[in-house]
C-alpha positions as CSV (number, residue, x, y, z in Angstrom):
1,M,17.4,-8.7,16.0
2,K,16.3,-8.7,12.1
3,T,14.1,-5.8,11.1
4,A,11.8,-5.2,8.4
5,F,10.7,-1.6,7.3
6,V,7.0,-1.7,6.1
7,F,5.0,1.2,4.3
8,P,1.1,1.4,4.1
9,G,-1.2,1.8,1.1
10,Q,-4.2,3.5,0.1
11,G,-6.6,4.3,2.6
12,A,-4.1,5.7,5.5
13,Q,-4.1,9.4,4.2
14,Y,-5.4,12.4,6.4
15,V,-5.7,16.0,6.0
16,G,-2.4,17.6,7.4
17,M,-0.5,14.6,6.3
18,A,3.1,15.3,6.6
19,M,3.0,18.9,7.1
20,D,5.3,18.8,10.1
21,Y,8.0,17.2,8.2
22,I,7.6,20.0,5.5
23,T,8.1,22.4,8.3
24,A,11.0,20.7,9.7
25,N,12.8,20.2,6.5
26,E,12.7,22.8,3.7
27,E,13.9,19.9,1.1
28,Y,10.7,18.0,1.5
29,S,8.8,21.3,0.6
30,R,10.9,22.0,-2.2
31,F,10.4,18.6,-3.7
32,L,6.5,18.8,-3.5
33,T,6.5,22.1,-4.7
34,E,8.6,20.8,-7.8
35,F,6.1,17.7,-8.2
36,D,2.8,19.9,-8.2
37,K,4.9,22.1,-10.8
38,E,5.7,19.4,-13.2
39,H,2.3,17.4,-12.8
40,N,0.1,20.2,-12.7
41,T,-1.5,19.3,-9.4
42,Q,-2.3,20.9,-6.0
43,L,-0.7,17.8,-4.2
44,K,0.8,20.0,-1.3
45,Q,-2.5,22.3,-0.8
46,I,-4.8,19.3,-0.7
47,M,-2.4,17.6,1.4
48,E,-2.3,20.5,4.2
49,Q,-6.1,21.7,3.7
50,G,-7.9,19.0,2.0
51,P,-10.8,18.8,1.2
52,E,-11.0,15.1,2.4
53,D,-12.8,14.3,-0.9
54,E,-10.1,15.7,-2.9
55,L,-7.4,13.8,-0.7
56,K,-9.2,10.5,-1.3
57,Q,-9.2,10.7,-5.2
58,T,-6.9,7.9,-6.1
59,R,-4.1,9.9,-8.2
60,I,-3.7,12.3,-5.2
61,T,-4.0,9.6,-2.3
62,Q,-1.1,7.4,-3.7
63,P,2.0,10.0,-4.3
64,A,0.4,11.6,-1.0
65,I,1.1,8.4,1.1
66,L,4.3,7.8,-0.6
67,F,5.6,11.2,0.0
68,H,4.8,11.2,3.8
69,S,6.2,7.7,4.2
70,I,9.3,8.5,2.7
71,C,9.6,11.7,4.8
72,A,9.1,9.8,7.7
73,L,11.8,7.1,6.5
74,K,14.5,9.9,5.5
75,S,13.8,11.7,9.0
76,F,14.5,8.4,10.6
77,Q,17.6,7.5,8.6
78,A,19.0,11.0,9.5
79,K,19.1,10.0,13.1
80,C,19.5,6.2,12.9
81,D,21.9,4.0,11.1
82,L,19.4,0.9,11.6
83,K,19.4,-1.0,8.2
84,P,16.4,-3.3,7.4
85,D,16.8,-6.9,6.4
86,F,13.7,-6.7,4.5
87,V,11.2,-4.1,3.2
88,A,7.5,-4.4,2.1
89,G,4.5,-2.4,1.2
90,H,1.0,-3.0,1.1
91,S,-0.1,-2.4,-2.5
92,L,0.9,1.2,-3.3
93,G,3.3,0.8,-0.4
94,E,5.4,-1.5,-2.4
95,F,6.7,1.3,-4.6
96,T,7.7,3.1,-1.5
97,A,9.6,0.0,-0.5
98,L,11.1,0.2,-3.6
99,V,12.5,3.8,-2.8
100,A,13.4,2.5,0.7
101,A,15.5,-0.2,-1.1
102,G,17.0,2.0,-3.8
103,I,15.5,0.3,-6.7
104,L,13.6,3.4,-7.6
105,S,14.3,7.0,-6.9
106,W,12.0,9.1,-5.0
107,K,10.9,11.4,-8.1
108,D,10.5,8.3,-10.2
109,A,8.3,6.6,-7.6
110,M,6.2,9.8,-7.0
111,H,5.5,10.1,-10.8
112,I,4.7,6.5,-11.3
113,V,2.2,6.0,-8.5
114,H,0.5,9.3,-9.7
115,K,0.1,8.0,-13.1
116,R,-0.8,4.6,-11.5
117,G,-3.8,6.3,-9.5
118,E,-5.0,7.7,-13.0
119,F,-4.7,4.4,-14.7
120,M,-6.7,2.4,-12.0
121,I,-9.5,4.7,-12.4
122,K,-9.4,5.3,-16.1
123,A,-9.1,1.5,-16.7
124,N,-12.6,0.9,-15.3
125,T,-15.3,1.0,-18.1
126,D,-18.8,1.6,-17.5
127,T,-19.2,-1.6,-15.3
128,P,-20.6,-0.7,-11.9
129,F,-18.2,-2.1,-9.5
130,A,-17.5,-2.5,-5.7
131,M,-15.2,-3.8,-3.1
132,A,-15.8,-4.6,0.8
133,A,-14.0,-5.7,3.4
134,S,-14.9,-9.2,5.1
135,I,-14.1,-9.3,9.0
136,G,-14.6,-12.6,11.1
137,L,-13.8,-15.4,8.5
138,P,-10.7,-17.0,7.3
139,A,-9.4,-16.3,4.0
140,E,-10.5,-20.0,2.5
141,E,-14.1,-19.2,3.2
142,V,-13.7,-15.7,1.5
143,I,-12.3,-17.3,-1.6
144,A,-15.0,-19.9,-1.5
145,A,-17.9,-17.2,-1.3
146,C,-16.6,-15.1,-4.1
147,Q,-16.2,-18.7,-6.1
148,D,-19.9,-19.2,-5.0
149,A,-21.0,-15.6,-6.1
150,E,-19.6,-15.7,-9.6
151,S,-22.9,-16.4,-11.2
152,A,-23.9,-13.0,-10.4
153,G,-20.6,-11.1,-11.4
154,L,-17.2,-11.2,-11.2
155,V,-15.8,-11.2,-7.8
156,R,-12.4,-12.0,-6.3
157,A,-10.7,-11.9,-2.7
158,V,-7.9,-9.3,-3.2
159,N,-6.3,-8.1,0.0
160,F,-5.4,-10.7,2.4
161,N,-4.9,-8.2,5.3
162,T,-5.2,-10.6,8.4
163,P,-6.3,-14.2,9.0
164,I,-9.5,-13.1,9.4
165,Q,-9.9,-9.8,7.4
166,T,-10.1,-10.3,3.4
167,V,-11.1,-7.3,1.0
168,I,-13.3,-8.5,-1.9
169,S,-13.5,-6.6,-5.2
170,G,-15.4,-6.9,-8.5
171,T,-18.7,-6.1,-10.3
172,K,-21.3,-4.4,-8.1
173,E,-23.7,-7.5,-8.3
174,G,-20.9,-10.0,-7.7
175,V,-19.8,-7.9,-4.6
176,A,-23.1,-8.0,-3.4
177,R,-24.1,-11.6,-3.7
178,A,-20.7,-12.4,-2.2
179,S,-21.1,-10.2,0.7
180,E,-24.7,-11.9,1.3
181,I,-22.8,-15.3,1.1
182,L,-20.4,-14.0,3.6
183,K,-23.1,-12.9,6.2
184,E,-25.0,-16.1,5.5
185,R,-21.8,-18.2,6.6
186,G,-20.8,-16.4,9.8
187,A,-18.9,-13.2,8.9
188,K,-19.0,-10.8,11.8
189,R,-19.2,-7.7,9.4
190,V,-19.1,-7.0,5.6
191,L,-18.3,-3.4,5.0
192,P,-18.5,-1.7,1.8
193,L,-15.6,0.5,0.9
194,I,-15.5,3.7,-0.7
195,V,-13.1,3.5,-3.9
196,G,-12.6,4.3,-7.2
197,G,-12.7,1.1,-9.2
198,P,-12.5,-2.6,-8.8
199,F,-9.1,-2.9,-7.6
200,H,-6.6,-5.7,-8.0
201,T,-8.9,-7.5,-10.3
202,P,-8.8,-8.3,-14.2
203,L,-11.5,-5.6,-14.5
204,I,-8.6,-3.0,-14.7
205,N,-6.3,-5.0,-16.8
206,D,-5.8,-2.0,-19.1
207,A,-4.2,-0.3,-16.1
208,S,-1.2,-3.0,-16.0
209,L,-0.5,-2.6,-19.6
210,W,-0.5,1.1,-19.1
211,L,1.7,0.9,-16.0
212,A,4.2,-1.4,-17.9
213,E,4.6,1.2,-20.4
214,E,4.7,4.1,-17.9
215,M,7.5,2.2,-15.7
216,E,9.9,1.9,-18.8
217,K,10.4,5.8,-18.6
218,A,12.1,5.4,-15.2
219,S,15.5,4.4,-14.1
220,W,15.7,0.9,-12.2
221,H,18.3,-0.3,-10.1
222,D,19.4,-3.6,-8.3
223,S,19.5,-3.6,-4.6
224,T,21.2,-5.6,-1.8
225,I,17.9,-5.0,0.4
226,P,15.3,-7.9,-0.5
227,V,11.7,-6.4,-1.3
228,V,8.9,-8.9,-0.5
229,S,6.4,-8.9,-3.4
230,N,2.7,-8.4,-2.8
231,V,2.1,-11.0,-5.6
232,D,3.7,-14.0,-4.4
233,A,5.2,-13.0,-0.8
234,L,8.9,-13.8,-2.2
235,P,11.8,-11.3,-2.0
236,Y,13.4,-9.9,-5.0
237,T,16.3,-7.4,-5.4
238,Q,16.6,-6.9,-9.2
239,G,14.9,-3.8,-10.8
240,S,13.9,-5.8,-13.7
241,V,12.0,-8.1,-11.4
242,A,10.4,-5.0,-9.6
243,K,8.9,-3.8,-12.9
244,A,7.4,-7.5,-13.8
245,K,6.0,-7.8,-10.3
246,L,4.4,-4.1,-9.9
247,T,2.7,-4.9,-13.7
248,Q,1.2,-7.9,-12.2
249,Q,0.3,-6.7,-8.8
250,I,-2.0,-4.3,-10.1
251,I,-4.5,-6.8,-11.2
252,S,-3.4,-9.8,-8.5
253,P,-4.5,-10.1,-4.8
254,V,-2.4,-8.4,-2.1
255,Q,-0.6,-11.6,-0.4
256,W,0.1,-9.2,2.8
257,V,-0.6,-12.1,5.4
258,K,2.0,-14.5,3.6
259,S,4.3,-11.5,3.1
260,V,4.8,-10.8,6.9
261,R,4.8,-14.8,7.7
262,Y,7.6,-15.0,5.1
263,M,9.9,-12.3,7.2
264,L,8.7,-13.7,10.4
265,D,9.8,-17.3,9.0
266,A,13.0,-15.5,7.8
267,G,13.8,-14.4,11.4
268,V,12.4,-11.0,11.3
269,K,11.2,-10.2,15.1
270,R,10.8,-6.3,14.6
271,F,8.8,-4.3,12.1
272,I,9.0,-0.6,11.6
273,E,6.1,1.3,9.9
274,F,6.9,4.3,8.2
275,G,3.9,6.6,7.0
276,P,0.4,8.0,8.1
277,Q,-1.4,6.3,10.7
278,K,-0.9,2.8,12.2
279,V,-2.7,0.5,9.5
280,L,0.0,-2.1,8.8
281,S,0.9,-2.2,12.7
282,G,-2.3,-3.2,13.5
283,M,-2.4,-6.2,10.8
284,I,0.8,-7.3,11.5
285,K,-0.2,-7.5,15.4
286,N,-3.2,-9.8,14.1
287,I,-1.0,-12.1,12.1
288,D,1.7,-12.5,14.9
289,K,1.0,-11.1,18.5
290,E,4.8,-11.7,19.6
291,A,6.3,-9.3,16.9
292,Q,7.8,-6.2,17.9
293,I,6.1,-3.4,16.2
294,F,6.9,0.5,15.8
295,N,5.3,3.0,13.7
296,L,6.6,6.4,12.6
297,D,3.4,8.9,11.4
298,G,4.5,12.5,12.5
299,Y,7.7,14.0,12.8
300,S,7.0,14.6,16.6
301,D,7.0,11.0,17.3
302,L,10.3,10.8,16.0
303,D,12.3,10.9,19.1
304,A,9.9,8.8,21.1
305,L,10.4,5.8,18.4
306,L,14.0,6.2,18.5
307,S,14.3,6.0,22.5
308,E,11.7,2.7,22.1
309,I,14.3,0.9,19.5
310,E,17.3,1.8,21.6
311,Q,15.5,0.1,24.6
């Protein structure tokens, strides 16, 4: 049975995340302490105690989720030798997938996503922005609504999460007008999202330039495990390709539906999500109800997961 390991992106965080892994393994605690020392942050304290508003800050959220996800993956791998046929992640999660594939070290990935979070916020100028999730309409209709709203301001369909859930992003006026059009055309809900910038749009183009420069400081390797790209839903194994894809990804739509369908078409029957909560598991179930989906959030869930997989 072909298996894919998948990793969540921003939005899956919660206060208390990863603390049971830190308790179970002193190596993880030392790793996080060293990260805080090198980056002059309080990531460990914020993950453990909050406040939630601090944890939601993009520069904190991104390394926090990557850290939790890799703790879950490493804890799983310590007890199970199952190897993935593919790895993939949603936006930020693609960096976690690179660590899982061996293309990027855990330490380098943590540094890069911390800087990525800073860049994504800094790149937005004084332009008022917004993001919203459209639920109930197919992607083609969301794209059309964004095109019809462009006269009000830039707005794009940026996260294709499920066949009927698509996130839009752009200027405040553009997103507001697109939201009105989507409701008029039958969207069940259009939910405003609390975010730090107009992510995955050309409005943060500077972030892609800064990220490209920052990524040159890291060590990149080739892998035998294919990573499915958010940008075009196609696999790659080379470190040089990873850098190019991730530079583009920050201002491009996240093609999650196409990514999952690519893996399904390649014979993947089983998906294991490593990281906080079960966001991707829900998305995958809405893309293919027949797929076998497993999730590892907390350390206390590990034995149950291993038992399920064995069965």
